[in-house]
C-alpha positions in Angstrom: 0.3 -0.1 -0.2 3.0 2.9 0.8 4.6 1.9 -2.8 1.2 3.0 -4.2 1.2 6.5 -2.3 4.6 7.5 -2.8 5.9 9.9 -5.4 8.6 11.7 -6.9 6.9 15.7 -6.9 10.1 17.1 -7.9 10.2 14.8 -11.1 6.6 14.6 -12.2 6.8 18.8 -11.8 9.7 18.9 -14.1 7.8 16.9 -16.7 4.6 18.8 -16.3 6.8 22.1 -16.7 8.8 20.3 -20.4 5.8 19.3 -21.4 3.9 22.6 -21.8 3.4 23.8 -25.2 5.5 27.0 -24.5 8.4 24.8 -23.6 7.9 22.8 -26.1 8.1 25.2 -28.6 11.3 26.5 -27.4 12.7 22.9 -27.1 11.6 22.2 -30.9 13.9 25.8 -32.0 16.7 24.4 -30.0 17.3 21.4 -31.5 17.1 22.8 -34.9 19.7 24.9 -33.5 23.1 24.7 -35.0 24.8 27.0 -32.2 23.9 28.5 -29.2 21.0 30.8 -28.7 19.7 34.0 -26.7 16.0 34.8 -25.9 15.8 37.2 -28.6 16.7 34.4 -31.0 14.8 32.2 -29.9 11.7 34.6 -30.1 12.5 35.4 -33.9 12.9 31.9 -34.8 9.1 31.1 -33.0 7.5 34.5 -35.3 7.8 36.2 -32.3 8.4 40.2 -31.3 11.7 40.6 -30.5 11.2 43.6 -28.1 12.3 43.5 -24.6 8.9 42.6 -23.3 8.5 40.1 -25.1 12.3 38.7 -25.0 12.0 38.9 -21.1 8.3 37.1 -21.1 10.3 34.4 -22.4 14.0 34.4 -20.6 12.6 32.4 -17.8 11.8 29.5 -19.5 14.9 28.6 -20.6 16.4 29.9 -17.4 13.7 26.9 -15.7 14.9 24.6 -18.8 18.7 25.1 -17.2 17.9 24.4 -13.5 16.4 21.1 -14.6 19.4 20.0 -16.6 17.3 19.6 -19.8 19.4 22.6 -21.5 22.5 23.9 -20.6 23.9 27.5 -20.5 27.5 27.7 -21.9 27.7 31.2 -21.5 25.1 34.0 -19.7 22.2 34.5 -21.6 22.7 31.8 -24.2 20.9 28.6 -24.4 21.7 25.3 -25.7 20.4 20.9 -25.4 22.3 19.7 -22.4 23.6 16.9 -24.0 22.4 13.4 -22.9 24.6 11.9 -19.7 24.9 7.8 -20.2 24.3 5.8 -17.3 27.7 4.9 -15.6 
């Protein structure tokens, strides 16, 4: 009975975030990118505006994906997909 109630809430929360449409669009853009991208570049590729309000609205999403180790940030403000880690 205990095993039925055990949940890994952090993993579930990460999965829900990464599967939302906005995050999937960001990941799709970065999958096709050949170099790391800035929030403004992601907005431009998605066909969104590139004004400060547009890029600031998007900037937090890649940061959250970095925190969940889905993306990496080789330099501040540059985002790229994280390399898959192989099990040891």
